[in-house]
C-alpha positions in Angstrom: 15.6 -3.5 -6.3 14.4 -3.0 -10.0 12.2 0.1 -11.0 11.2 2.0 -14.2 12.2 5.6 -13.6 10.5 8.4 -15.8 13.4 10.6 -16.3 12.1 13.2 -19.0 9.2 13.7 -21.2 8.7 10.2 -23.5 12.0 8.6 -21.8 11.9 5.9 -19.4 14.7 3.9 -18.1 14.7 0.2 -16.6 17.1 0.0 -13.8 18.2 -2.8 -11.5 19.9 -1.2 -8.7 17.6 1.5 -7.3 17.7 1.7 -3.4 14.7 0.0 -1.7 12.4 2.1 0.3 12.3 2.2 3.7 9.2 2.3 6.2 8.9 6.3 6.9 6.4 6.0 9.8 5.3 3.4 12.5 1.9 2.8 10.9 3.2 2.1 7.3 4.2 -1.2 5.6 6.3 -2.2 3.0 5.0 -4.7 0.3 6.5 -6.6 -2.6 4.8 -5.5 -5.7 3.3 -8.6 -7.6 1.4 -6.8 -10.4 1.0 -3.3 -11.6 -1.4 -2.0 -14.2 -0.5 0.2 -16.9 -3.1 2.9 -16.8 -4.1 5.5 -19.4 -3.1 8.3 -17.2 0.3 6.8 -17.0 0.4 7.0 -20.9 -0.4 10.5 -20.7 2.2 11.4 -18.6 4.8 9.6 -20.7 3.5 11.2 -23.8 3.4 14.8 -22.6 6.0 17.1 -23.7 6.0 18.5 -19.9 9.1 17.9 -17.8 7.8 15.2 -15.4 10.0 16.9 -12.8 7.3 19.8 -13.1 4.4 18.1 -11.7 5.6 14.9 -10.2 7.5 14.4 -6.9 8.8 11.2 -7.8 10.3 9.5 -11.1 8.5 6.0 -10.3 4.8 6.0 -11.7 2.4 3.2 -11.1 -0.9 3.7 -9.0 -2.8 0.4 -9.7 -1.0 -2.5 -7.8 -1.1 -5.5 -5.5 1.3 -7.5 -3.7 2.6 -9.2 -0.5 3.7 -7.2 2.7 7.0 -8.0 3.5 7.8 -5.4 6.6 5.6 -3.7 8.9 6.2 -0.6 11.0 5.9 -0.8 15.2 2.5 0.8 15.2 0.9 -1.4 12.4 -1.9 -3.5 13.9 -4.2 -5.2 11.3 -1.7 -6.3 8.4 1.1 -8.9 8.9 4.1 -10.0 6.9 2.7 -12.6 4.3 -0.5 -11.0 3.9 -1.7 -10.7 0.4 -2.8 -7.1 -0.2 -4.3 -4.4 -2.6 -3.5 -0.6 -2.0 -5.5 2.3 -2.4 -3.0 4.9 -4.0 -4.7 8.1 -2.3 -3.3 8.9 1.1 -5.4 11.7 2.6 -5.6 13.6 6.0 -8.7 12.7 7.0 -9.5 16.1 8.5 -9.8 18.9 6.1 -13.2 19.7 4.6 -13.3 17.7 1.7 -12.0 14.5 3.6 -14.9 15.3 6.3 -17.5 15.5 3.3 -16.5 12.0 2.1 -14.3 13.5 -0.9 -11.1 12.5 -0.1 -9.6 12.6 -3.6 -9.9 16.4 -3.2 -7.7 16.4 0.1 -5.9 19.7 0.6 -3.1 17.6 1.6 -3.7 14.7 -0.8 -0.7 12.5 -1.6 -1.1 9.5 -4.1 1.4 6.6 -5.0 3.1 7.1 -8.3 2.6 11.0 -8.4 3.9 12.3 -4.9 5.4 9.0 -3.5 7.2 6.4 -5.4 4.8 4.2 -7.3 4.5 0.4 -8.1 6.8 0.3 -11.2 9.4 -1.2 -9.0 9.9 -4.2 -6.9 8.9 -2.6 -3.5 6.9 0.3 -2.4 6.1 1.6 1.0 2.3 2.6 2.2 0.1 3.5 5.1 -1.5 0.4 6.6 -4.7 2.3 6.5 -4.6 2.0 2.5 -4.3 -1.6 2.5 -6.9 -4.2 1.9 -6.5 -8.3 2.3 -7.4 -10.1 -0.7 -8.7 -13.7 -0.9 -6.2 -16.6 -1.9 -8.8 -17.2 -4.7 -8.1 -13.8 -6.2 -5.0 -13.2 -8.4 -2.8 -10.6 -7.8 -3.6 -9.6 -11.6 -7.3 -9.4 -11.1 -6.8 -7.6 -7.6 -4.6 -4.9 -9.2 -7.8 -3.9 -11.4 -9.4 -2.6 -8.1 -8.4 1.0 -8.8 -10.2 0.6 -12.2 -13.3 -0.7 -10.7 -13.3 1.7 -7.9 -13.4 4.4 -10.4 -16.3 3.1 -12.1 -18.0 2.7 -9.0 -17.8 6.4 -8.3 -19.1 7.2 -11.6 -21.8 4.9 -10.9 -22.7 6.5 -7.6 -22.6 9.9 -9.2 -25.1 8.9 -12.0 -27.2 8.1 -9.0 -26.8 4.3 -9.1 -28.9 3.7 -12.2 -31.0 0.4 -12.3 -32.9 -0.5 -15.2 -31.9 2.2 -17.3 -31.1 3.2 -21.0 -27.0 3.6 -20.8 -24.6 4.3 -23.2 -20.9 3.7 -22.6 -18.4 5.5 -24.6 -14.8 3.9 -24.7 -12.8 0.6 -25.8 -10.7 0.3 -22.6 -10.8 -1.4 -19.2 -12.5 1.5 -17.6 -15.3 1.1 -20.4 -15.6 -2.5 -20.3 -15.7 -2.7 -16.5 -18.4 0.1 -16.4 -20.3 -2.1 -18.5 -20.1 -5.2 -16.3 -21.1 -3.3 -13.4 -24.1 -1.5 -15.1 -25.1 -5.0 -16.1 -25.0 -6.4 -12.6 -27.4 -3.7 -11.9 -29.8 -5.0 -14.6 -29.3 -1.6 -16.9 -30.1 -1.7 -20.6 -26.4 -1.2 -21.8 -25.1 -0.2 -25.2 -21.3 0.3 -25.8 -19.3 2.3 -28.5 -15.8 1.3 -29.5 -13.7 0.8 -32.3 -11.1 -1.9 -32.0 -12.1 -5.5 -33.1 -10.8 -7.4 -30.2 -12.7 -5.2 -27.9 -15.7 -5.8 -29.9 -15.5 -9.3 -29.7 -15.0 -9.3 -25.9 -18.0 -7.0 -25.4 -20.1 -9.4 -27.4 -18.7 -12.2 -25.5 -20.1 -10.0 -22.4 -23.6 -10.0 -24.1 -23.3 -6.1 -24.7 -24.9 -4.4 -27.5 -22.2 -2.9 -29.6 -23.3 0.0 -31.7 -21.7 2.4 -34.2 -22.0 6.1 -32.8 -22.5 7.5 -36.4 -25.8 5.4 -36.9 -27.5 7.1 -33.8 -29.6 10.1 -34.7 -31.2 12.5 -32.0 -34.6 10.9 -32.1 -36.3 9.6 -28.7 -35.4 6.2 -29.5 -31.9 6.8 -29.9 -31.4 8.7 -26.8 -30.1 7.6 -23.4 -30.7 8.3 -19.8 -27.0 8.2 -18.7 -24.1 8.3 -20.8 -20.8 7.3 -19.5 -17.7 8.9 -21.5 -14.6 6.8 -21.0 -12.4 7.8 -23.9 -10.7 11.4 -22.8 -7.8 12.1 -24.7 -7.4 14.9 -27.0 -10.5 14.8 -28.9 -14.2 16.5 -28.9 -16.1 13.7 -30.5 -17.0 11.6 -27.5 -18.5 14.7 -25.6 -20.3 16.1 -28.7 -22.0 12.8 -29.1 -23.0 12.6 -25.6 -24.7 15.6 -25.5 -26.3 15.0 -28.8 -27.9 11.8 -27.6 -28.5 12.2 -23.9 -32.3 12.5 -22.9 -33.6 15.6 -21.7 -32.6 15.8 -17.8 -30.2 13.1 -18.3 -26.8 12.8 -17.1 -23.2 12.5 -18.8 -20.4 11.3 -16.7 -16.9 12.1 -17.6 -14.8 9.3 -16.8 -12.1 9.5 -19.3 -9.0 11.6 -18.6 -8.3 14.1 -21.0 -5.1 15.3 -22.2 -3.4 18.3 -20.3 -4.4 21.7 -21.3 -6.7 20.2 -23.9 -9.7 22.6 -25.1 -12.7 20.7 -26.3 -16.0 21.8 -27.8 -19.5 20.6 -27.6 -22.9 21.7 -28.4 -23.7 24.2 -25.5 -27.0 24.9 -26.8 -28.4 21.3 -26.6 -27.1 21.1 -23.1 -29.0 23.9 -22.2 -32.3 23.1 -24.1 -32.1 19.5 -22.7 -31.0 20.7 -19.0 -28.9 17.8 -19.0 -26.3 17.4 -16.5 -22.5 17.2 -17.4 -20.5 15.9 -14.6 -16.6 14.9 -14.0 -15.8 11.8 -12.2 -12.6 12.0 -10.6 -11.3 8.7 -9.0 -13.1 7.5 -5.8 -13.7 8.6 -2.3 -16.7 7.5 0.0 -20.3 7.6 -1.0 -23.0 7.9 1.9 -20.0 6.9 4.2 -19.3 3.6 2.3 -15.4 3.4 1.0 -15.8 3.0 -2.8 -12.4 1.3 -2.8 -13.5 -1.4 -0.3 -16.7 -1.9 -2.6 -14.6 -2.3 -5.6 -12.3 -5.2 -3.8 -16.0 -6.9 -2.7 -17.1 -6.4 -6.3 -14.2 -8.1 -7.9 -14.3 -11.1 -5.2 -17.9 -11.5 -4.8 -20.0 -10.0 -7.8 -18.0 -9.7 -10.9 -17.0 -12.4 -13.2 -13.3 -13.0 -12.8 -12.9 -15.0 -16.2 -14.5 -12.1 -17.9 -12.1 -9.6 -15.8 -9.3 -11.9 -16.8 -10.3 -11.2 -20.8 -9.7 -7.6 -20.2 -6.3 -8.3 -19.3 -4.8 -8.9 -22.6 -1.0 -8.9 -21.6 1.0 -9.8 -18.6 4.8 -8.8 -18.9 7.8 -8.6 -16.6 8.8 -5.0 -15.4 11.9 -5.3 -17.6 9.3 -5.3 -20.6 8.1 -1.9 -19.7 8.3 0.1 -22.8 7.3 -2.8 -24.9 3.9 -2.9 -22.8 3.8 0.8 -23.9 4.3 0.0 -27.4 1.6 -2.4 -27.2 -1.0 -0.2 -26.1 0.0 2.8 -28.6 -0.3 0.1 -31.1 -3.4 -1.5 -29.9 -5.1 -1.7 -33.4 -2.3 -3.9 -34.1 -1.5 -5.6 -30.9 -5.4 -6.0 -29.7 -4.2 -4.8 -26.1 -6.7 -3.8 -23.8 -5.1 -3.8 -20.2 -1.4 -4.5 -19.8 -0.1 -5.5 -16.4 3.5 -5.9 -15.3 4.6 -8.7 -12.9 
């Protein structure tokens, strides 16, 4: 099969003769990958100086994916060959204290597709039946592959205590931030988004969002927000500094952005203390009051979000053989106007 292998820091190799994975357990299935999204966390791993072998158990990345079932183990009951599916990449034990407390992303035995197990930047992968969700025929594989991103946003929305009619600021210019805005808009919040790239600004305007310049906001009450979602991460402190500066007393700052390995940032601790604000990390997704956030994300995509708007976020669809070109598009997004790159 074809696959992109992450062999050493900043080096990926496109191969056409990688052995296909085989079904390891009776309740697992094999799928033919149709679409796999390039995530910001993938870019961080690729750009890192760390040897991938020191923290990855597979050399094939990719955890945002959809595809078609082509083989099932003898214990599979609800999925059959030919089903169009999207996969939750987090494989948890279901028995530890975190799983029993609806926080399976912290499972003590957690394994994930694209980190511990072979990822989706390949023609085929294997996964437990329990991690698959059928998708409607009217939903494209590319749109379905956004489910992981939507689920991350839904988890952050839940951690923010499900705001409705609140004044909210979203910091970020990628898919995570834009989709966060769409969810907040669905729940009738007053949304502002701070972003820099011209193409993203145009899309945000099309979505009916209030695009602002962060440097023009003061700490006066009229410029303050009930909730702020930080969706940038990387290796910078400005976003959290601004969030703490602009949050209302007793407001919540939710950290969605993935910061670089070993990055040490800084912010205004005295303001956080004075305002009694909450600074809260948001890590992937799990269950919320026994509701599966990944399943909720799939439902959002199929029933609540505008698919035409989601399509606008997917700016590039590339063949797997063009993997490194896709990375270059994201790195040079000022010129390429790339937002979301998906491999087919």
